[in-house]
SEBA-339745 format. One record per atom (N, C-alpha, C): atom name; chain; residue in one letter; x, y, z. Coordinates in nm, 2 decimals. Example, Ala and Ser with C-alpha at 12.3 -4.5 7.8 and 13.67 -1.06 7.14 Angstrom:
REM residues 2
N,A,a,1.32,-0.57,0.78
CA,A,a,1.23,-0.45,0.78
C,A,a,1.32,-0.33,0.78
N,A,s,1.28,-0.22,0.71
CA,A,s,1.37,-0.11,0.71
C,A,s,1.29,0.00,0.79
***
This chain:
REM residues 101
N,A,m,-3.50,-4.67,2.94
CA,A,m,-3.36,-4.59,2.82
C,A,m,-3.30,-4.71,2.81
N,A,s,-3.20,-4.65,2.74
CA,A,s,-3.09,-4.77,2.75
C,A,s,-2.99,-4.69,2.76
N,A,d,-2.85,-4.66,2.83
CA,A,d,-2.77,-4.66,2.88
C,A,d,-2.65,-4.58,2.78
N,A,a,-2.74,-4.63,2.65
CA,A,a,-2.55,-4.59,2.51
C,A,a,-2.56,-4.44,2.58
N,A,k,-2.36,-4.45,2.50
CA,A,k,-2.32,-4.29,2.55
C,A,k,-2.32,-4.21,2.41
N,A,t,-2.35,-4.11,2.38
CA,A,t,-2.34,-3.99,2.26
C,A,t,-2.24,-3.95,2.22
N,A,l,-2.14,-4.00,2.15
CA,A,l,-2.01,-3.91,2.15
C,A,l,-2.03,-3.75,2.06
N,A,l,-1.99,-3.64,2.10
CA,A,l,-2.05,-3.55,1.99
C,A,l,-1.90,-3.50,1.93
N,A,k,-1.86,-3.54,1.74
CA,A,k,-1.79,-3.51,1.72
C,A,k,-1.76,-3.32,1.73
N,A,p,-1.62,-3.27,1.75
CA,A,p,-1.56,-3.19,1.76
C,A,p,-1.61,-3.12,1.67
N,A,k,-1.63,-2.94,1.70
CA,A,k,-1.59,-2.90,1.53
C,A,k,-1.47,-2.87,1.48
N,A,a,-1.49,-2.81,1.40
CA,A,a,-1.39,-2.82,1.30
C,A,a,-1.38,-2.67,1.30
N,A,k,-1.23,-2.63,1.35
CA,A,k,-1.25,-2.51,1.38
C,A,k,-1.17,-2.39,1.16
N,A,v,-1.31,-2.27,1.22
CA,A,v,-1.26,-2.22,1.11
C,A,v,-1.20,-2.04,1.18
N,A,q,-1.05,-2.15,1.04
CA,A,q,-0.96,-2.01,1.05
C,A,q,-1.04,-1.88,0.91
N,A,a,-0.97,-1.73,0.93
CA,A,a,-1.03,-1.66,0.85
C,A,a,-0.86,-1.64,0.75
N,A,e,-0.88,-1.68,0.68
CA,A,e,-0.72,-1.63,0.59
C,A,e,-0.71,-1.51,0.63
N,A,r,-0.57,-1.44,0.62
CA,A,r,-0.48,-1.31,0.65
C,A,r,-0.48,-1.29,0.51
N,A,p,-0.59,-1.13,0.54
CA,A,p,-0.58,-1.09,0.32
C,A,p,-0.40,-1.04,0.31
N,A,r,-0.42,-1.18,0.18
CA,A,r,-0.28,-1.07,0.08
C,A,r,-0.24,-0.91,0.13
N,A,l,-0.10,-0.92,0.16
CA,A,l,-0.08,-0.79,0.15
C,A,l,-0.01,-0.66,0.01
N,A,y,0.00,-0.58,-0.03
CA,A,y,0.05,-0.59,-0.09
C,A,y,0.14,-0.42,-0.13
N,A,k,0.23,-0.39,-0.20
CA,A,k,0.30,-0.27,-0.18
C,A,k,0.34,-0.17,-0.26
N,A,v,0.27,-0.02,-0.26
CA,A,v,0.26,0.08,-0.30
C,A,v,0.43,0.11,-0.31
N,A,i,0.45,0.13,-0.46
CA,A,i,0.57,0.18,-0.43
C,A,i,0.62,0.27,-0.62
N,A,l,0.62,0.38,-0.52
CA,A,l,0.65,0.54,-0.57
C,A,l,0.81,0.52,-0.69
N,A,l,0.73,0.56,-0.85
CA,A,l,0.88,0.52,-0.91
C,A,l,0.91,0.70,-0.98
N,A,n,1.03,0.68,-0.93
CA,A,n,1.11,0.80,-1.03
C,A,n,1.11,0.80,-1.09
N,A,d,1.12,1.00,-1.14
CA,A,d,1.09,1.05,-1.24
C,A,d,1.18,1.17,-1.30
N,A,d,1.25,1.18,-1.34
CA,A,d,1.27,1.33,-1.38
C,A,d,1.27,1.45,-1.42
N,A,f,1.13,1.44,-1.42
CA,A,f,0.99,1.58,-1.41
C,A,f,0.95,1.59,-1.31
N,A,t,0.89,1.57,-1.22
CA,A,t,0.82,1.57,-1.10
C,A,t,0.87,1.64,-1.00
N,A,p,0.83,1.80,-0.96
CA,A,p,0.87,1.83,-0.91
C,A,p,0.94,1.82,-0.74
N,A,r,1.04,1.80,-0.63
CA,A,r,1.04,1.75,-0.55
C,A,r,0.94,1.78,-0.42
N,A,a,0.93,1.91,-0.44
CA,A,a,0.84,1.92,-0.32
C,A,a,0.68,1.93,-0.36
N,A,f,0.65,1.86,-0.47
CA,A,f,0.57,1.82,-0.50
C,A,f,0.53,1.65,-0.49
N,A,v,0.64,1.56,-0.49
CA,A,v,0.59,1.50,-0.46
C,A,v,0.58,1.48,-0.36
N,A,v,0.67,1.55,-0.23
CA,A,v,0.63,1.55,-0.06
C,A,v,0.48,1.58,-0.03
N,A,t,0.49,1.67,-0.12
CA,A,t,0.31,1.71,-0.12
C,A,t,0.19,1.58,-0.12
N,A,v,0.19,1.53,-0.23
CA,A,v,0.14,1.42,-0.26
C,A,v,0.15,1.33,-0.14
N,A,l,0.28,1.27,-0.08
CA,A,l,0.37,1.16,-0.03
C,A,l,0.24,1.21,0.17
N,A,k,0.23,1.34,0.15
CA,A,k,0.14,1.39,0.23
C,A,k,0.05,1.41,0.30
N,A,s,-0.03,1.42,0.15
CA,A,s,-0.18,1.43,0.19
C,A,s,-0.23,1.25,0.13
N,A,v,-0.17,1.20,0.03
CA,A,v,-0.25,1.05,0.06
C,A,v,-0.22,0.97,0.11
N,A,f,-0.10,0.98,0.18
CA,A,f,0.00,0.87,0.24
C,A,f,-0.03,0.90,0.33
N,A,r,-0.07,1.07,0.45
CA,A,r,-0.11,1.06,0.59
C,A,r,0.06,1.08,0.65
N,A,m,0.19,1.09,0.58
CA,A,m,0.32,1.07,0.60
C,A,m,0.38,1.23,0.69
N,A,s,0.49,1.24,0.79
CA,A,s,0.47,1.35,0.80
C,A,s,0.63,1.42,0.71
N,A,e,0.65,1.54,0.71
CA,A,e,0.71,1.64,0.57
C,A,e,0.86,1.56,0.63
N,A,g,0.94,1.46,0.75
CA,A,g,1.04,1.42,0.75
C,A,g,1.00,1.26,0.66
N,A,e,0.87,1.19,0.71
CA,A,e,0.88,1.07,0.63
C,A,e,0.90,1.09,0.50
N,A,a,0.79,1.19,0.44
CA,A,a,0.81,1.15,0.33
C,A,a,0.91,1.29,0.21
N,A,e,0.98,1.34,0.29
CA,A,e,1.11,1.38,0.18
C,A,e,1.21,1.23,0.14
N,A,a,1.17,1.17,0.29
CA,A,a,1.29,1.04,0.32
C,A,a,1.25,0.92,0.23
N,A,v,1.14,0.91,0.22
CA,A,v,1.12,0.82,0.06
C,A,v,1.14,0.94,-0.06
N,A,m,1.05,1.02,-0.04
CA,A,m,1.07,1.08,-0.18
C,A,m,1.23,1.06,-0.23
N,A,l,1.36,1.12,-0.14
CA,A,l,1.50,1.12,-0.18
C,A,l,1.51,0.95,-0.15
N,A,t,1.51,0.85,-0.10
CA,A,t,1.51,0.73,-0.17
C,A,t,1.50,0.65,-0.30
N,A,a,1.32,0.72,-0.36
CA,A,a,1.29,0.68,-0.45
C,A,a,1.36,0.76,-0.58
N,A,h,1.43,0.87,-0.57
CA,A,h,1.50,0.94,-0.61
C,A,h,1.64,0.91,-0.65
N,A,m,1.75,0.85,-0.57
CA,A,m,1.86,0.80,-0.60
C,A,m,1.86,0.68,-0.62
N,A,q,1.74,0.50,-0.62
CA,A,q,1.74,0.42,-0.61
C,A,q,1.61,0.42,-0.73
N,A,g,1.52,0.48,-0.78
CA,A,g,1.48,0.46,-0.95
C,A,g,1.35,0.45,-0.83
N,A,a,1.34,0.39,-0.75
CA,A,a,1.18,0.35,-0.64
C,A,a,1.19,0.31,-0.52
N,A,c,1.04,0.34,-0.50
CA,A,c,1.04,0.38,-0.28
C,A,c,0.95,0.27,-0.29
N,A,v,0.96,0.17,-0.21
CA,A,v,0.80,0.11,-0.10
C,A,v,0.74,0.25,-0.01
N,A,v,0.64,0.22,-0.07
CA,A,v,0.60,0.41,0.04
C,A,v,0.48,0.32,0.18
N,A,a,0.42,0.24,0.12
CA,A,a,0.37,0.15,0.36
C,A,a,0.27,0.01,0.16
N,A,v,0.26,-0.05,0.29
CA,A,v,0.20,-0.23,0.29
C,A,v,0.03,-0.18,0.30
N,A,y,-0.04,-0.24,0.23
CA,A,y,-0.19,-0.22,0.22
C,A,y,-0.25,-0.36,0.21
N,A,t,-0.36,-0.35,0.21
CA,A,t,-0.47,-0.49,0.13
C,A,t,-0.48,-0.44,-0.03
N,A,k,-0.54,-0.56,-0.06
CA,A,k,-0.52,-0.51,-0.21
C,A,k,-0.57,-0.39,-0.28
N,A,e,-0.72,-0.36,-0.14
CA,A,e,-0.80,-0.27,-0.26
C,A,e,-0.79,-0.11,-0.23
N,A,v,-0.69,-0.08,-0.13
CA,A,v,-0.66,-0.02,-0.06
C,A,v,-0.50,0.06,-0.06
N,A,a,-0.42,-0.02,-0.11
CA,A,a,-0.31,0.02,-0.18
C,A,a,-0.38,0.03,-0.28
N,A,d,-0.45,0.01,-0.40
CA,A,d,-0.45,0.03,-0.53
C,A,d,-0.54,0.14,-0.55
N,A,e,-0.59,0.20,-0.47
CA,A,e,-0.71,0.34,-0.45
C,A,e,-0.56,0.43,-0.40
N,A,k,-0.47,0.41,-0.31
CA,A,k,-0.37,0.52,-0.29
C,A,k,-0.24,0.52,-0.42
N,A,a,-0.22,0.39,-0.51
CA,A,a,-0.15,0.44,-0.57
C,A,a,-0.22,0.54,-0.69
N,A,r,-0.34,0.46,-0.71
CA,A,r,-0.44,0.55,-0.81
C,A,r,-0.45,0.68,-0.83
N,A,a,-0.47,0.73,-0.64
CA,A,a,-0.52,0.93,-0.58
C,A,a,-0.38,0.96,-0.61
N,A,g,-0.23,0.94,-0.59
CA,A,g,-0.13,0.96,-0.56
C,A,g,-0.11,1.02,-0.77
N,A,t,-0.09,0.90,-0.82
CA,A,t,-0.08,0.88,-0.95
C,A,t,-0.18,1.06,-1.04
N,A,e,-0.28,1.00,-1.01
CA,A,e,-0.42,1.12,-1.03
C,A,e,-0.34,1.24,-0.96
N,A,a,-0.32,1.25,-0.87
CA,A,a,-0.28,1.43,-0.83
C,A,a,-0.13,1.45,-0.94
N,A,g,-0.06,1.37,-0.97
CA,A,g,0.04,1.40,-1.08
C,A,g,-0.04,1.43,-1.14
N,A,e,-0.12,1.37,-1.16
CA,A,e,-0.20,1.41,-1.36
C,A,e,-0.25,1.60,-1.38
N,A,r,-0.32,1.60,-1.28
CA,A,r,-0.41,1.70,-1.23
C,A,r,-0.34,1.78,-1.25
N,A,e,-0.20,1.84,-1.20
CA,A,e,-0.08,1.91,-1.23
C,A,e,0.00,1.92,-1.35
N,A,g,0.01,1.81,-1.43
CA,A,g,0.03,1.75,-1.56
C,A,g,0.25,1.71,-1.53
N,A,y,0.20,1.63,-1.42
CA,A,y,0.37,1.56,-1.36
C,A,y,0.36,1.43,-1.43
N,A,p,0.43,1.34,-1.44
CA,A,p,0.41,1.20,-1.46
C,A,p,0.44,1.10,-1.36
N,A,l,0.43,1.24,-1.24
CA,A,l,0.44,1.13,-1.12
C,A,l,0.35,0.98,-1.13
N,A,a,0.42,0.87,-1.05
CA,A,a,0.35,0.74,-1.10
C,A,a,0.38,0.63,-0.92
N,A,f,0.24,0.58,-0.90
CA,A,f,0.26,0.47,-0.86
C,A,f,0.26,0.39,-0.90
N,A,t,0.29,0.27,-0.81
CA,A,t,0.27,0.14,-0.88
C,A,t,0.18,0.02,-0.75
N,A,t,0.13,-0.08,-0.81
CA,A,t,0.11,-0.18,-0.58
C,A,t,0.19,-0.34,-0.76
N,A,e,0.22,-0.40,-0.61
CA,A,e,0.31,-0.51,-0.61
C,A,e,0.33,-0.67,-0.53
N,A,r,0.23,-0.67,-0.53
CA,A,r,0.24,-0.83,-0.38
C,A,r,0.39,-0.81,-0.36
N,A,e,0.31,-0.83,-0.20
CA,A,e,0.41,-0.90,-0.11
C,A,e,0.47,-1.01,-0.10
N,A,e,0.55,-1.10,-0.09
CA,A,e,0.59,-1.22,-0.09
C,A,e,0.59,-1.23,0.03
***
């Protein structure tokens, strides 16, 4: 038998890429009642009463407000659920998503 040494190549480390995150944004409108917006934020986004009121007021004063940040699929689902809740009641309540930089 020979005395040759076998060198093993180190295995390349495979790192999983972090999923891209997306912001869910509440858009202000002048028709949807504030109390209804708070109710939607509490039910869809599981916010407390105080958190929901703060988000609603920020959107009201600034025209839009980031509600939360999720992976794309979750952000799209939450935005759709919030918008559909407004549509069911006849309000123009709208949520959108935007890729986080």
